[in-house]
C-alpha positions in Angstrom: 0.0 0.0 0.0 1.1 3.5 -0.7 1.4 6.2 1.9 -1.7 7.9 0.4 -3.8 4.8 0.8 -2.7 4.3 4.4 -3.4 7.9 5.3 -6.9 7.5 3.6 -7.7 4.5 5.7 -6.5 6.2 8.9 -8.5 9.3 8.1 -11.7 7.2 7.6 -11.1 5.4 10.9 -10.8 8.8 12.7 -13.9 10.2 11.0 -16.0 7.1 11.9 -14.6 7.3 15.5 -15.6 10.9 15.7 -19.1 10.1 14.4 -19.6 7.5 17.1 -18.4 10.0 19.7 -20.8 12.7 18.4 -23.7 10.3 18.5 -22.9 9.2 22.0 -22.7 12.9 23.1 -26.1 13.6 21.4 -27.7 10.7 23.3 -26.2 12.0 26.6 -27.5 15.5 25.9 -31.0 14.0 25.3 -30.8 12.1 28.6 -29.6 15.3 30.4 -32.4 17.3 28.9 -35.0 14.9 30.1 -33.6 14.9 33.7 -33.6 18.7 34.0 -37.0 20.1 34.9 -38.1 23.4 33.5 -37.3 26.3 35.8 -40.1 28.7 36.6 -40.1 32.1 38.0 -37.7 32.6 40.9 -39.6 32.9 44.2 -38.1 35.1 46.8 -38.5 34.2 50.5 -39.9 37.5 51.6 -43.2 39.2 50.9 -46.7 38.0 50.6 -47.1 34.2 50.7 -48.8 32.4 47.8 -52.4 31.5 49.0 -52.9 34.8 51.0 -55.4 37.4 50.0 -53.7 40.1 48.0 -54.1 43.4 49.9 -56.7 45.7 48.3 -55.2 49.0 47.2 -56.2 51.9 45.1 -53.3 53.2 43.1 -53.1 55.9 40.4 -52.3 55.2 36.8 -50.2 57.6 34.6 -53.2 59.9 34.1 -54.0 60.0 37.9 -57.1 57.8 37.6 -57.4 55.4 40.5 -57.2 51.7 39.8 -58.2 49.0 42.3 -55.7 46.2 42.8 -56.5 43.2 45.1 -59.7 41.8 46.4 -62.3 39.9 44.4 -62.5 41.1 40.7 -65.8 42.1 39.2 -64.8 40.9 35.7 -64.0 37.4 37.0 -60.5 37.4 35.5 -57.2 37.0 37.2 -54.7 39.8 37.3 -51.0 39.8 36.5 -49.2 42.6 38.2 -45.8 43.1 36.6 -43.3 45.5 38.2 -41.1 47.1 35.6 -38.8 50.1 35.3 -37.7 52.3 32.4 -34.1 51.7 33.3 -34.3 47.9 33.5 -33.0 46.2 30.3 -34.6 42.9 31.1 -37.9 44.6 31.6 -37.7 46.1 28.2 -36.8 42.7 26.6 -39.9 41.2 28.3 -42.4 43.7 27.1 -43.2 42.0 23.7 -43.9 38.8 25.7 -46.2 40.7 28.0 -48.1 42.2 25.1 -48.4 38.8 23.4 -49.5 37.2 26.7 -52.1 39.9 27.1 -53.6 39.0 23.8 -53.3 35.2 24.1 -54.6 35.0 27.7 -57.2 37.8 27.5 -60.1 35.4 28.2 -59.0 34.8 31.8 -56.3 37.4 32.5 -55.8 41.2 32.8 -52.3 42.7 32.9 -51.2 45.8 34.8 -47.7 47.2 34.7 -46.5 48.9 37.9 -43.6 51.2 38.5 -42.6 54.2 40.5 -40.6 57.4 39.8 -41.1 60.5 37.6 -44.4 60.5 35.7 -42.8 62.0 32.5 -40.1 59.3 32.5 -42.8 56.6 32.8 -44.9 58.2 30.0 -41.8 58.3 27.7 -41.2 54.6 28.5 -44.9 53.8 27.6 -44.6 55.7 24.3 -41.3 54.3 23.3 -42.5 50.7 23.8 -46.1 51.2 22.5 -47.7 50.2 25.8 -50.6 52.6 25.5 -53.1 49.7 25.6 -51.7 48.2 28.8 -52.8 49.7 32.2 -49.7 51.3 33.9 -49.8 52.4 37.5 -47.3 54.4 39.6 -47.0 53.5 43.2 -44.0 53.1 45.5 -46.3 51.7 48.2 -47.5 48.9 45.9 -43.9 47.7 45.3 -43.3 47.8 49.1 -46.5 45.9 49.8 -45.3 43.1 47.4 -41.7 43.3 48.7 -40.3 43.9 45.2 -36.5 44.1 45.5 -35.6 43.1 41.9 -37.1 43.6 38.5 -39.0 42.4 36.6 -41.2 40.9 39.3 -44.7 39.5 38.7 -47.6 38.7 41.0 -50.5 36.6 39.7 -53.8 37.3 41.6 -56.8 35.2 40.9 -60.4 36.3 40.4 -61.1 36.0 44.1 -58.2 38.3 45.1 -55.9 35.5 46.2 -52.2 35.6 45.4 -51.6 32.4 43.3 -48.0 32.8 42.1 -45.2 35.4 42.2 -41.5 35.8 41.4 -38.8 37.2 39.2 -39.6 36.8 35.6 -36.7 37.2 33.1 -38.2 35.3 30.2 -41.3 34.1 28.5 -40.9 30.7 30.3 -40.7 32.4 33.7 -43.9 34.4 32.9 -45.8 31.4 31.6 -44.6 29.3 34.6 -46.8 31.6 36.8 -49.8 30.8 34.6 -49.0 27.1 34.8 -48.5 27.2 38.6 -52.0 28.7 39.0 -53.4 26.1 36.7 -51.8 23.3 38.7 -52.7 24.8 42.1 -49.2 25.2 43.3 -47.1 28.1 44.4 -44.4 27.5 41.8 -43.3 24.9 39.2 -40.4 24.0 41.6 -43.0 23.0 44.3 -44.9 20.9 41.7 -41.8 19.0 40.6 -40.7 18.5 44.2 -44.1 17.0 45.0 -44.0 14.8 41.9 -40.6 13.2 42.9 
């Protein structure tokens, strides 16, 4: 055999070996993917407990009109209270998801954005992200009541005024985990998976 033939055979052996290694790694990734449970919104240990009645509060929107948050809802829908800030980059990236969820879940859910700070800064934030159709309230006391320390933070209140889920929401999956937690009747997806094991 010539040197070219030997190198060709060695090359094919190396290629087939690498193919086997890649297939084995793909299988291991699939097994790992099955073992890792989806992670929901991160629940913080302080603040209102899931299952408690959400405190009833009247807070002003950007136009100074009072909005009622907490307590039984007359429209029979749940309420997603999402705390955001014009200076929070994660909040900005989550806004398209919030608008999409507002449309997709409108049969059972209303969404209110909450913040505090200068009214003009908040209005500019609403205009720049086309949020005119989403109720937006300004209240530092609302954030303190829900013990919001990091943003974006969401609280899901059911139609009876009971807090059903809450936590940090950095992605669509985190936000939808709150909806799923309410549907499953648990405080979080982590609690659900802990019970299932």
